[in-house]
N, C-alpha and C positions, 0 to 999 in steps of 0.2 A: 418677876422673872423676866430677866431682861431680852429684847427685842430678837427675834429669828431674821438672820440676814442672809438673800442668798447672792453671792458674786459669783461671775464666771469671767473667762477669757476667750480668747477667740477659737480653742481647741473643738468643742462642742455645744455652740450657744444653743440651737435647737432643744437639744437633751435639758439644758438646764430649763429653759422655758417649760417644759414638759413637766419639770420637778415641781417649778413655780405653781404651774396649773394645778396639778396636784395638792397641793400645799394651801391652795388660794391666796395667795402671795405674790408680789412683783420683783421683779430682778433690783437690786440696787447697784446703781449707773458706775458705771467703772468703764475708762480710759484706758486701754489697750491698743497701743501702735506702735511705732518703729522710727527711729529717728534716719535721717537720709545717709548716717555710717554704717547701719542694722542693727545700731544697738535698741533693744526694746525699753519702750516708756509704760508704766501702769502708773493710774492714780485711780485711787477712790472717790467715788462722785458724791457721799453722802456720810453724815456722822455716824462711827459705828462705836464709839468708845461705852466699852461695857456689854457691846452686844456678845452673841451667840452666830458665830459669822461661818458659812460653810462655803467655800471655794469649789466649785465644779469646775475640773480642767484635766481633763484624761491625757497623758502625754501619750499622744495617738498621732500616728502619722497624717498628713503627708510632710509633716516636720516635728519630727520627736523632739527634739533638741529645744526647737524654739518656743515650744509648750511646756516645757520641763522648767527652762528659765522662765518663762511667764509665771507659772504656778508659784516657783519660789519668791518672785517679786511682787506676786498680789501676795501672799502668808507675812512676806516681812514688810510690806506696805500696811498690813492690816494688825502688825506686833505694833509699829511704830504708832498707830493711830489708837492703841492703846485698847483694840477689841477684848472684850471679855474671854471667848474660847474660840480659837481658830480652828475647824474640819477641814481638813482637804478631801474633797470626795473626788477619786480617781479612779473611775469606773474601768478604765484601761492603763495596767500601770507595764509602762513601758521598761525596756530592758529586765524587764524579769524573766528571758532564756536564759540570762548571763547572772546563775543564781551560785555558780561555784566553778572553782578553777579547774579547764579542761584541759588545759598546756601548761609547763614549765612560764614563770611571767607573764600572767597574763590577770588581769583583774577582776574582780568581783565586782562587776556592774551595778547588779541590782542592790546592794549594800550601800555603794556610794550614794546613787538616788535616796534611797530609804535616808541617808544621811544628810542630804540635801532638802531634802521637805523637812526634816524635824529640824535642822539649825534654821530653817526660815523663817519656821514662829509654827507651823502646825501641831498641835497636841494630841489629833487625832484623826486618823486615817478611815476612809470607807471606801473599799475597792471591790471589784466584783471578779469571780473566777480566777484568783490569781495562778501562774503556770503553774508554780510550786507554792504548797501552803507553807513550806517553811519561811518564806519569805518574810512573813508574817514577824518571824524573829529579831529579823535585821533593823526593825525598829525599836525605840527606846518609850513608845507611847502606843494606846491604843490601837489595836488595827480588825477592824470589822469587815472579814474577808465574803460577802454574802453571794449566794448561789441565784444564777440565773435560771435556774432549772422552773421554779413555781410560774415564773411568766409564759416561761416555752412550754409547758404540758400542755396546756388547753388549745392554742393551735394546733400542735402536735397532733395530736388524739384527732382532732377534725380530719386528717389527710392520712391517718391510717389506714391502709385494707389488707384484710386477713390477720395473718398473725403475725404480730411484730416480732424481732431478737435487736436488741440494742448491741451493738458495735463498737467498740474499743480500737481507734487505728493504729494502735500500740499499747505495749505493755506497762507505761508511765501512766495513761491514763483510764487506767483500770478502774481504778475507786469512784471516779465521775461517772463511767457508766454505769457502773453498778449501783450507782444512785437514783440514775433515771430508769433500770432495769426495776429496779423495787418499788417504784412511783407504778410503773405501768405495768406490773406484773408481769413481765415479758423474761425470756430467759437473756443470757448475756454470752456474745463471741469475743474473740480478739484476733486483729491481723497483726501476724507476727512481719515486722517490719527490721529493715537492715537498712541503715542509714552510712553511705559512704563519705558523704562530705555534708556541710551544712546547707541545709535548702534543696537537698537532692534526695530523695528516698527510695526505697524499691520494697514494695509489698512481694512477700514469699508466698505467705498461705494462712489459712480462716481456722483457727481453732475454736471449736462449736458448730453447731449445726445451723445452717442458713438456709437451706434447700427450701424452696416453695414458701418462703415468709418475705416481708418487708423488714428489710436490713436496715437500722437507723444509725448511723456513724455519728457518735456523740466526740467533741472534741472542744477545747478551750478558745483555739483560734484558728484560722487559715491564715496562711502567711502567702506564700506562691503557688499554693493549692496541689502542689505536688504530693504528700500525702495522701490528703483528701482521692483527690484522684486514683492516686492507685490502688486504693483500698476499695473504693467503688470498681474498680474491672475486676479485683479476685474476687470482690462477693458474687458480681455477676458470674463469672466462670465455675464459682459452687455453688450456682441454682437458687438466689436469691430472685424473686419475680419485680420486686419495686426495691430501691433504693433512695433511702434519704438522709439527710445530714442535721443535725443539730449543731450550732455552734457560737458561741459567747461573741469572740472579737473577730469582725471582719477586716483582718489586716489588709486581704487582696493586692499584696505588693506585684511589681513585677510582672509574669505571665499569669498572674492568677484568673483571671477574667476569660483570658481565650483560653486557657487550660478547662475551667470549666463548662464553658460552651461548646467545646469541641468534643466532651466525653456525653457519651447516649448515656452510660451507666446512670447517672442521678438526675432523679426527676426535680426535686425542690430542696433549696438550703434553707435555714430558718438560722437569723440571725439576729442579734440585738443593734440597739444604735448606741452602744458604748464607744463606738468609731464612725465619723460620718463619712457617708458614700459617697454624695455628690453624684456625679452621672456615670458609678460605678452600677447601680442599681439600674439606671435604663439601658445599660450597654448589657447585664444580665438578668434575664427574665425569671431566672430559675431561684432568684434569691428574693426570699419573704423577710421582711423588716419585723422584728417585735420589741417594743419601749420598754426600758426600765426605767423608766421615769417614774411609775407609781412605785417600784419597790424600792427605788433611791428616796423618794419621797416619804416614804412610810418609815425608814430607817432613819430620815433626816429628824422626823418628826418625832421618834420615840426618844433619838438621842438628847434632843431639846428637852424637852418635857422629861427627861430619868425613868423613861420606860425602860425595859427590856428590850433588847435587839435581838434575844434569841428565838423571839417566836416567829421571826421570818425565816430561820432556819428550818421550820417542820413543816 
């Protein structure tokens, strides 16, 4: 069997180290710098000929475009270095919300990004909680869309007080919320949300019973936190005694931190380390980070050994 190699760029090296710690291996040396004119430079620092190489690089903020191009350059470098197989491990898939045409003469950006990654040399993609599961069809290679729920549930259970109810902040997230409700044996509620323009949401009312219960809002990402805070406010108005959130990708752009700190409705927010938070974690004590390093490590191990990845979905 060819050697297993883990390569990472500058997007989230801490997560790559956590994956290596789970696998009991070392990161393959990689040079990822910038020329004085702003062009990116990538160089793989070890022989990878015939090896099974996994490139860990979420296309996440604060510089989505830089991280995407760096991912493509690393895949191309590995392809030209005759790597046996190249798997792009993209825990957070940028541009995922642009998965269809919403106006005339608009691109389908999620498809274009998929083409970039495939063309650069990736023969397989591993990601977590895609914004829309249909994005898997944009690739002409296998895609493993893992669920963060298995690593989120244990710390979540420890902080639940009283009777829980799982809440989807909009109609589009019902399937994700239902999976949490099934695992916790809890009922499901939905917040009816009307969005007037991008990054601006207005929550209207709650479908379901949340009175005198611990409401757990489940979503795939927090961007500006407008949806999350509006949902928390309407749940409080409908009688929820405690409101928590369980969100996979902490984008936290713009006024997100200030909005979360300003609301008294939410007590805590569980997120994963698919996106590095930097000083945002210190600025918002409500946020608790759960690592997906072990989840991705198991997926990488199973892919490398030819074992089933589907066991991670149960």
